[in-house]
C-alpha positions as a printed Julia matrix, in Angstrom:
261×3 Matrix{Float64}:
 -51.6    -1.73   -81.95
 -48.94   -3.96   -83.4
 -49.35   -5.87   -86.63
 -47.04   -8.67   -87.67
 -45.67   -8.59   -91.19
 -44.28  -11.54   -93.16
 -40.79  -11.6    -91.68
 -42.13  -11.1    -88.18
 -44.63  -13.92   -88.55
 -41.83  -16.26   -89.67
 -39.16  -15.38   -87.14
 -41.34  -14.86   -84.06
 -41.68  -18.65   -83.43
 -37.89  -18.97   -83.8
 -37.36  -16.23   -81.24
 -39.82  -17.94   -78.91
 -38.14  -21.34   -79.35
 -34.7   -19.87   -78.73
 -36.1   -18.11   -75.68
 -37.45  -21.4    -74.37
 -34.1   -23.07   -74.94
 -32.3   -20.3    -73.09
 -34.86  -20.53   -70.31
 -34.33  -24.29   -70.05
 -30.58  -23.72   -69.94
 -31.08  -21.19   -67.18
 -33.29  -23.56   -65.22
 -30.88  -26.43   -65.59
 -27.81  -24.36   -64.83
 -29.16  -22.37   -61.89
 -30.68  -23.48   -58.64
 -33.01  -21.56   -56.39
 -31.14  -19.42   -53.88
 -31.24  -20.64   -50.31
 -31.19  -17.04   -49.16
 -31.79  -13.7    -50.86
 -28.72  -12.77   -52.86
 -27.1   -16.18   -52.25
 -27.47  -17.76   -55.7
 -25.65  -21.0    -56.41
 -23.11  -20.95   -59.26
 -24.04  -22.54   -62.57
 -22.93  -26.07   -63.32
 -20.53  -25.68   -66.31
 -20.61  -29.37   -67.17
 -24.41  -29.54   -67.26
 -24.56  -26.34   -69.28
 -22.07  -27.74   -71.78
 -24.12  -30.93   -72.12
 -27.29  -28.96   -72.9
 -25.47  -26.91   -75.54
 -24.0   -30.08   -77.07
 -27.45  -31.71   -77.26
 -28.77  -28.7    -79.15
 -25.8   -28.83   -81.53
 -26.24  -32.55   -82.13
 -29.98  -32.3    -82.75
 -30.75  -28.97   -84.46
 -33.6   -30.67   -86.32
 -35.5   -30.77   -83.03
 -35.62  -26.97   -83.04
 -36.82  -26.91   -86.65
 -39.49  -29.49   -85.91
 -40.6   -27.54   -82.86
 -40.9   -24.34   -84.88
 -42.77  -26.1    -87.68
 -45.21  -27.67   -85.22
 -45.74  -24.29   -83.56
 -46.34  -22.59   -86.9
 -48.81  -25.27   -87.98
 -50.73  -24.99   -84.72
 -50.83  -21.2    -84.99
 -51.99  -21.43   -88.59
 -54.75  -23.88   -87.73
 -55.95  -21.69   -84.87
 -55.89  -18.63   -87.13
 -57.82  -20.4    -89.85
 -60.44  -21.58   -87.4
 -60.82  -18.1    -85.93
 -61.1   -16.61   -89.41
 -63.67  -19.23   -90.42
 -65.79  -18.47   -87.36
 -65.77  -14.73   -88.01
 -66.51  -15.1    -91.71
 -69.38  -17.48   -90.98
 -70.75  -14.91   -88.56
 -70.5   -12.22   -91.23
 -72.31  -14.44   -93.7
 -75.1   -15.37   -91.29
 -75.54  -11.83   -90.0
 -73.83   -9.21   -92.21
 -74.96   -6.39   -89.91
 -72.99   -7.85   -87.0
 -69.68   -6.6    -88.38
 -70.75   -2.97   -88.76
 -70.78   -1.82   -85.16
 -70.15    1.93   -85.01
 -68.01    1.99   -88.16
 -68.67    4.52   -90.94
 -71.12    3.24   -93.55
 -72.44    4.43   -96.87
 -74.77    3.02   -99.48
 -77.84    0.85   -98.91
 -79.74    1.32   -95.65
 -81.05   -2.25   -95.7
 -77.58   -3.64   -94.84
 -78.38   -7.04   -96.36
 -75.24   -7.02   -98.49
 -72.33   -5.63   -96.5
 -68.95   -4.92   -98.08
 -66.27   -4.41   -95.43
 -63.08   -2.54   -96.29
 -59.99   -2.74   -94.06
 -57.78    0.08   -95.22
 -54.82    2.37   -94.52
 -54.86    5.95   -95.8
 -51.15    5.89   -96.64
 -51.26    2.58   -98.5
 -50.97    3.17  -102.29
 -52.93   -0.01  -103.02
 -55.72    1.25  -100.79
 -55.85    4.44  -102.85
 -56.36    2.36  -105.98
 -59.0     0.25  -104.25
 -60.7     3.48  -103.17
 -61.21    4.48  -106.8
 -62.53    1.02  -107.64
 -64.95    1.1   -104.71
 -66.21    4.51  -105.77
 -67.08    3.09  -109.2
 -68.67    0.01  -107.68
 -70.75    1.91  -105.15
 -71.9     4.43  -107.74
 -73.68    1.55  -109.46
 -74.75   -0.46  -106.41
 -75.31    2.14  -103.69
 -78.95    1.09  -103.34
 -78.0    -2.56  -102.89
 -74.65   -2.67  -101.08
 -73.62   -1.17   -97.73
 -69.94   -0.21   -97.64
 -68.29   -0.3    -94.21
 -64.89    1.25   -93.48
 -62.55   -0.39   -90.96
 -59.33    1.3    -89.87
 -56.15   -0.72   -90.27
 -53.2     1.69   -90.0
 -49.91   -0.08   -90.77
 -47.87    2.09   -88.46
 -44.6     0.18   -88.91
 -44.31    1.2    -92.53
 -46.57    4.26   -92.84
 -45.69    7.17   -90.51
 -48.94    9.03   -91.22
 -51.21    5.99   -91.05
 -52.34    6.61   -87.47
 -52.64   10.39   -87.63
 -54.71   10.2    -90.8
 -56.94    7.51   -89.3
 -57.54    9.53   -86.14
 -58.35   12.62   -88.2
 -60.78   10.74   -90.42
 -62.49    9.25   -87.37
 -62.82   12.73   -85.87
 -64.35   14.02   -89.11
 -66.82   11.16   -88.88
 -68.02   12.45   -85.53
 -69.32   15.45   -87.41
 -70.84   13.41   -90.23
 -68.04   14.02   -92.74
 -66.08   10.79   -92.71
 -66.57    9.84   -96.35
 -65.73   13.31   -97.64
 -62.65   13.4    -95.43
 -61.41    9.95   -96.43
 -61.87   10.81  -100.09
 -59.67   13.89   -99.6
 -57.0    11.77   -97.91
 -56.9     9.15  -100.63
 -56.96   11.63  -103.51
 -54.16   13.69  -101.9
 -52.18   10.81  -100.46
 -48.86   12.44  -101.33
 -49.73   15.35   -99.02
 -50.68   13.42   -95.89
 -49.79   15.42   -92.81
 -51.11   17.97   -90.36
 -51.55   20.79   -92.94
 -53.8    18.56   -95.07
 -55.87   17.38   -92.1
 -56.54   20.91   -90.9
 -57.15   22.28   -94.4
 -59.6    19.47   -95.17
 -61.42   20.01   -91.87
 -61.78   23.71   -92.73
 -62.93   22.95   -96.27
 -65.64   20.67   -94.86
 -66.71   23.37   -92.39
 -65.95   21.22   -89.37
 -65.87   22.61   -85.86
 -62.08   22.73   -85.57
 -62.03   22.73   -81.78
 -64.17   19.6    -81.63
 -62.18   18.07   -84.5
 -58.93   18.45   -82.55
 -60.45   17.22   -79.31
 -61.97   14.16   -80.97
 -58.87   13.02   -82.82
 -56.75   13.36   -79.68
 -59.26   11.66   -77.42
 -59.31    8.12   -76.09
 -62.49    7.26   -78.01
 -60.69    7.67   -81.35
 -57.83    5.38   -80.36
 -60.25    2.82   -78.93
 -62.35    2.75   -82.1
 -59.29    2.19   -84.28
 -57.89   -0.45   -81.94
 -61.21   -2.31   -82.14
 -60.91   -2.49   -85.93
 -57.28   -3.6    -85.69
 -58.27   -6.37   -83.27
 -60.91   -7.6    -85.72
 -58.35   -7.59   -88.52
 -55.93   -9.61   -86.39
 -58.63  -12.2    -85.66
 -59.28  -12.45   -89.39
 -55.58  -12.92   -90.03
 -55.35   -9.77   -92.14
 -51.66   -8.99   -92.68
 -51.96   -6.24   -95.28
 -54.22   -3.68   -96.86
 -56.57   -3.34   -98.55
 -58.64   -6.31   -97.38
 -62.21   -6.62   -98.62
 -64.93   -9.05   -97.57
 -68.55   -9.16   -98.71
 -71.06  -11.1    -96.61
 -68.34  -13.39   -95.31
 -66.65  -13.86   -98.7
 -63.09  -12.44   -98.85
 -61.9   -10.74  -102.01
 -58.32  -11.49  -102.98
 -55.83   -8.71  -103.55
 -56.89   -5.1   -103.98
 -60.17   -6.14  -105.53
 -60.71   -5.34  -109.17
 -64.08   -4.05  -110.32
 -64.77   -7.34  -112.1
 -64.03   -9.24  -108.87
 -66.5    -7.11  -106.95
 -69.19   -7.57  -109.59
 -68.64  -11.33  -109.67
 -68.83  -11.63  -105.9
 -71.97   -9.52  -105.75
 -73.6   -11.83  -108.28
 -72.57  -14.83  -106.16
 -73.93  -13.28  -102.97
 -77.21  -12.45  -104.7
 -77.6   -16.09  -105.75
 -76.93  -17.5   -102.27
Protein backbone atom coordinates (compact mmCIF):
# COMPACT_ATOMS: atom_id res chain seq x y z
CA UNK A 1 0.00 0.00 0.00
CA UNK A 2 2.83 2.29 -0.91
CA UNK A 3 2.35 5.81 -2.18
CA UNK A 4 5.11 7.81 -3.82
CA UNK A 5 5.67 11.35 -2.60
CA UNK A 6 7.42 14.14 -4.50
CA UNK A 7 11.00 13.20 -3.71
CA UNK A 8 10.31 9.53 -4.36
CA UNK A 9 8.70 10.27 -7.72
CA UNK A 10 11.76 12.29 -8.75
CA UNK A 11 14.52 9.98 -7.57
CA UNK A 12 12.95 6.62 -8.39
CA UNK A 13 13.84 6.91 -12.14
CA UNK A 14 17.42 7.84 -11.13
CA UNK A 15 17.64 4.76 -8.92
CA UNK A 16 16.30 2.64 -11.76
CA UNK A 17 18.75 4.12 -14.27
CA UNK A 18 21.68 3.61 -11.92
CA UNK A 19 20.47 0.06 -11.34
CA UNK A 20 20.42 -0.55 -15.08
CA UNK A 21 23.92 0.84 -15.42
CA UNK A 22 25.18 -1.39 -12.64
CA UNK A 23 23.41 -4.33 -14.23
CA UNK A 24 25.04 -3.58 -17.59
CA UNK A 25 28.40 -3.34 -15.86
CA UNK A 26 27.76 -6.68 -14.23
CA UNK A 27 26.76 -8.26 -17.52
CA UNK A 28 29.77 -6.87 -19.32
CA UNK A 29 32.21 -7.73 -16.56
CA UNK A 30 30.97 -11.22 -15.73
CA UNK A 31 30.51 -14.26 -17.89
CA UNK A 32 28.23 -17.19 -17.31
CA UNK A 33 29.87 -19.90 -15.21
CA UNK A 34 30.84 -23.03 -17.07
CA UNK A 35 30.08 -25.03 -13.95
CA UNK A 36 28.22 -24.30 -10.72
CA UNK A 37 30.43 -22.22 -8.48
CA UNK A 38 33.05 -21.75 -11.22
CA UNK A 39 32.46 -18.09 -12.13
CA UNK A 40 34.95 -16.37 -14.40
CA UNK A 41 36.75 -13.31 -12.96
CA UNK A 42 35.67 -9.87 -14.09
CA UNK A 43 37.57 -8.12 -16.84
CA UNK A 44 39.11 -5.04 -15.11
CA UNK A 45 39.92 -3.30 -18.39
CA UNK A 46 36.40 -3.66 -19.76
CA UNK A 47 34.93 -2.54 -16.46
CA UNK A 48 37.16 0.53 -16.45
CA UNK A 49 36.09 1.38 -20.00
CA UNK A 50 32.39 1.23 -19.06
CA UNK A 51 32.99 3.49 -16.05
CA UNK A 52 34.96 5.94 -18.21
CA UNK A 53 32.16 6.08 -20.80
CA UNK A 54 29.68 6.97 -18.08
CA UNK A 55 32.02 9.67 -16.76
CA UNK A 56 32.56 11.12 -20.23
CA UNK A 57 28.86 11.17 -21.10
CA UNK A 58 26.84 11.89 -17.92
CA UNK A 59 24.28 13.72 -20.06
CA UNK A 60 23.20 10.34 -21.41
CA UNK A 61 21.99 9.39 -17.94
CA UNK A 62 20.13 12.69 -17.57
CA UNK A 63 18.51 12.27 -20.97
CA UNK A 64 17.52 8.72 -20.12
CA UNK A 65 15.92 9.83 -16.86
CA UNK A 66 14.11 12.70 -18.55
CA UNK A 67 12.77 10.42 -21.28
CA UNK A 68 11.64 7.92 -18.65
CA UNK A 69 9.91 10.62 -16.62
CA UNK A 70 8.15 12.00 -19.69
CA UNK A 71 6.93 8.56 -20.69
CA UNK A 72 5.69 7.86 -17.17
CA UNK A 73 3.95 11.23 -17.05
CA UNK A 74 2.24 10.65 -20.39
CA UNK A 75 1.06 7.21 -19.31
CA UNK A 76 -0.21 8.62 -16.01
CA UNK A 77 -2.06 11.43 -17.75
CA UNK A 78 -3.68 9.03 -20.18
CA UNK A 79 -4.75 6.70 -17.36
CA UNK A 80 -6.13 9.64 -15.40
CA UNK A 81 -7.99 10.93 -18.46
CA UNK A 82 -9.57 7.53 -19.05
CA UNK A 83 -10.77 7.21 -15.45
CA UNK A 84 -12.10 10.77 -15.31
CA UNK A 85 -13.95 10.29 -18.59
CA UNK A 86 -15.49 7.15 -17.13
CA UNK A 87 -16.56 9.08 -14.04
CA UNK A 88 -18.12 11.76 -16.19
CA UNK A 89 -19.98 9.32 -18.44
CA UNK A 90 -21.15 7.15 -15.56
CA UNK A 91 -20.74 8.84 -12.14
CA UNK A 92 -22.14 5.78 -10.35
CA UNK A 93 -19.30 3.60 -11.63
CA UNK A 94 -16.83 5.05 -9.13
CA UNK A 95 -18.95 4.37 -6.05
CA UNK A 96 -18.58 0.63 -5.70
CA UNK A 97 -19.05 -0.38 -2.05
CA UNK A 98 -17.69 2.91 -0.68
CA UNK A 99 -19.59 4.87 1.99
CA UNK A 100 -22.04 7.37 0.52
CA UNK A 101 -24.29 10.10 1.84
CA UNK A 102 -26.59 12.65 0.29
CA UNK A 103 -28.72 12.25 -2.83
CA UNK A 104 -29.98 8.75 -3.65
CA UNK A 105 -30.19 9.52 -7.37
CA UNK A 106 -26.38 9.49 -7.70
CA UNK A 107 -26.45 11.69 -10.80
CA UNK A 108 -23.95 14.14 -9.35
CA UNK A 109 -21.22 12.26 -7.50
CA UNK A 110 -18.58 14.03 -5.44
CA UNK A 111 -15.68 11.71 -4.61
CA UNK A 112 -13.40 12.48 -1.68
CA UNK A 113 -10.00 10.79 -1.29
CA UNK A 114 -8.98 11.49 2.26
CA UNK A 115 -6.71 10.63 5.21
CA UNK A 116 -8.04 10.96 8.76
CA UNK A 117 -4.71 12.26 10.07
CA UNK A 118 -4.24 14.86 7.34
CA UNK A 119 -4.90 18.39 8.72
CA UNK A 120 -5.97 19.63 5.28
CA UNK A 121 -8.50 16.81 5.11
CA UNK A 122 -9.95 17.97 8.42
CA UNK A 123 -10.46 21.44 6.94
CA UNK A 124 -11.98 19.96 3.79
CA UNK A 125 -14.28 17.90 6.02
CA UNK A 126 -15.77 21.06 7.48
CA UNK A 127 -16.19 22.56 4.02
CA UNK A 128 -17.88 19.42 2.73
CA UNK A 129 -20.26 19.43 5.69
CA UNK A 130 -21.36 22.95 4.76
CA UNK A 131 -21.65 22.06 1.10
CA UNK A 132 -23.64 18.88 1.68
CA UNK A 133 -25.96 20.60 4.15
CA UNK A 134 -27.14 22.74 1.24
CA UNK A 135 -26.96 20.17 -1.56
CA UNK A 136 -27.68 16.84 0.13
CA UNK A 137 -30.72 16.30 -2.10
CA UNK A 138 -28.70 16.89 -5.26
CA UNK A 139 -25.16 15.62 -4.62
CA UNK A 140 -23.95 12.17 -3.56
CA UNK A 141 -20.76 12.31 -1.49
CA UNK A 142 -18.50 9.26 -1.71
CA UNK A 143 -15.62 8.61 0.69
CA UNK A 144 -12.45 6.90 -0.56
CA UNK A 145 -9.70 5.85 1.84
CA UNK A 146 -6.23 7.14 1.08
CA UNK A 147 -4.10 6.67 4.22
CA UNK A 148 -0.67 8.27 3.80
CA UNK A 149 1.09 5.78 6.02
CA UNK A 150 4.61 7.11 5.40
CA UNK A 151 3.86 10.37 7.16
CA UNK A 152 0.81 9.61 9.31
CA UNK A 153 1.26 6.77 11.83
CA UNK A 154 -2.46 6.57 12.63
CA UNK A 155 -3.68 6.86 9.05
CA UNK A 156 -4.20 3.13 8.55
CA UNK A 157 -5.60 2.30 11.98
CA UNK A 158 -8.11 5.12 11.76
CA UNK A 159 -9.13 4.06 8.25
CA UNK A 160 -9.64 0.45 9.30
CA UNK A 161 -11.70 1.56 12.31
CA UNK A 162 -13.88 3.84 10.20
CA UNK A 163 -14.44 1.06 7.67
CA UNK A 164 -15.45 -1.29 10.49
CA UNK A 165 -17.90 1.30 11.82
CA UNK A 166 -19.35 1.48 8.33
CA UNK A 167 -20.17 -2.22 8.47
CA UNK A 168 -22.63 -1.32 11.20
CA UNK A 169 -24.03 1.69 9.37
CA UNK A 170 -22.09 4.31 11.33
CA UNK A 171 -19.32 5.34 8.98
CA UNK A 172 -20.23 9.01 8.65
CA UNK A 173 -20.70 9.49 12.38
CA UNK A 174 -17.40 7.75 13.04
CA UNK A 175 -15.45 9.72 10.45
CA UNK A 176 -16.87 12.97 11.82
CA UNK A 177 -15.59 12.01 15.28
CA UNK A 178 -12.14 11.26 13.86
CA UNK A 179 -11.84 14.54 12.00
CA UNK A 180 -13.18 16.68 14.84
CA UNK A 181 -10.82 14.98 17.34
CA UNK A 182 -7.86 14.57 15.04
CA UNK A 183 -5.39 15.43 17.80
CA UNK A 184 -6.58 12.37 19.75
CA UNK A 185 -6.29 9.73 17.04
CA UNK A 186 -5.41 6.39 18.58
CA UNK A 187 -6.88 3.24 20.03
CA UNK A 188 -8.63 4.95 23.00
CA UNK A 189 -10.52 7.25 20.63
CA UNK A 190 -11.52 4.43 18.28
CA UNK A 191 -12.92 2.32 21.08
CA UNK A 192 -14.59 5.25 22.84
CA UNK A 193 -16.24 6.38 19.60
CA UNK A 194 -17.43 2.85 18.86
CA UNK A 195 -19.00 2.70 22.33
CA UNK A 196 -20.57 6.14 21.95
CA UNK A 197 -22.17 5.00 18.69
CA UNK A 198 -23.46 1.83 20.34
CA UNK A 199 -21.52 -0.44 18.01
CA UNK A 200 -21.14 -4.15 18.63
CA UNK A 201 -17.56 -3.97 19.93
CA UNK A 202 -16.76 -7.60 19.20
CA UNK A 203 -17.84 -7.24 15.57
CA UNK A 204 -16.11 -3.85 15.37
CA UNK A 205 -12.78 -5.40 16.39
CA UNK A 206 -13.20 -8.40 14.13
CA UNK A 207 -14.08 -6.24 11.13
CA UNK A 208 -11.22 -3.77 11.45
CA UNK A 209 -8.70 -6.60 11.84
CA UNK A 210 -10.12 -8.67 9.00
CA UNK A 211 -8.88 -9.07 5.45
CA UNK A 212 -11.99 -7.42 4.00
CA UNK A 213 -11.10 -4.09 5.62
CA UNK A 214 -7.56 -4.10 4.24
CA UNK A 215 -8.81 -5.15 0.80
CA UNK A 216 -11.39 -2.36 0.67
CA UNK A 217 -8.80 0.27 1.58
CA UNK A 218 -6.26 -1.14 -0.87
CA UNK A 219 -8.87 -0.91 -3.62
CA UNK A 220 -9.30 2.80 -2.95
CA UNK A 221 -5.54 3.32 -2.85
CA UNK A 222 -5.19 1.56 -6.20
CA UNK A 223 -7.80 3.87 -7.72
CA UNK A 224 -5.96 6.89 -6.33
CA UNK A 225 -2.69 5.67 -7.83
CA UNK A 226 -4.33 5.26 -11.25
CA UNK A 227 -5.61 8.81 -10.96
CA UNK A 228 -2.14 10.03 -10.06
CA UNK A 229 -3.25 11.30 -6.67
CA UNK A 230 -0.13 12.10 -4.64
CA UNK A 231 -1.72 13.87 -1.68
CA UNK A 232 -4.89 14.46 0.26
CA UNK A 233 -7.53 15.69 0.14
CA UNK A 234 -8.38 15.04 -3.50
CA UNK A 235 -11.89 15.85 -4.71
CA UNK A 236 -13.52 15.09 -8.05
CA UNK A 237 -17.11 15.75 -9.11
CA UNK A 238 -18.48 13.89 -12.13
CA UNK A 239 -15.02 13.56 -13.62
CA UNK A 240 -13.98 17.15 -12.84
CA UNK A 241 -11.08 17.40 -10.34
CA UNK A 242 -11.09 20.16 -7.76
CA UNK A 243 -7.71 21.75 -7.10
CA UNK A 244 -6.30 21.92 -3.60
CA UNK A 245 -8.41 21.30 -0.52
CA UNK A 246 -11.49 22.62 -2.25
CA UNK A 247 -12.96 25.85 -0.97
CA UNK A 248 -16.72 26.20 -0.65
CA UNK A 249 -16.77 28.64 -3.56
CA UNK A 250 -14.89 26.10 -5.72
CA UNK A 251 -17.43 23.41 -4.93
CA UNK A 252 -20.35 25.71 -5.71
CA UNK A 253 -18.77 26.80 -9.00
CA UNK A 254 -18.10 23.22 -10.07
CA UNK A 255 -21.62 22.15 -9.17
CA UNK A 256 -22.99 24.94 -11.35
CA UNK A 257 -20.74 23.79 -14.20
CA UNK A 258 -21.82 20.16 -13.83
CA UNK A 259 -25.48 21.19 -13.80
CA UNK A 260 -25.01 23.06 -17.08
CA UNK A 261 -23.28 20.15 -18.85
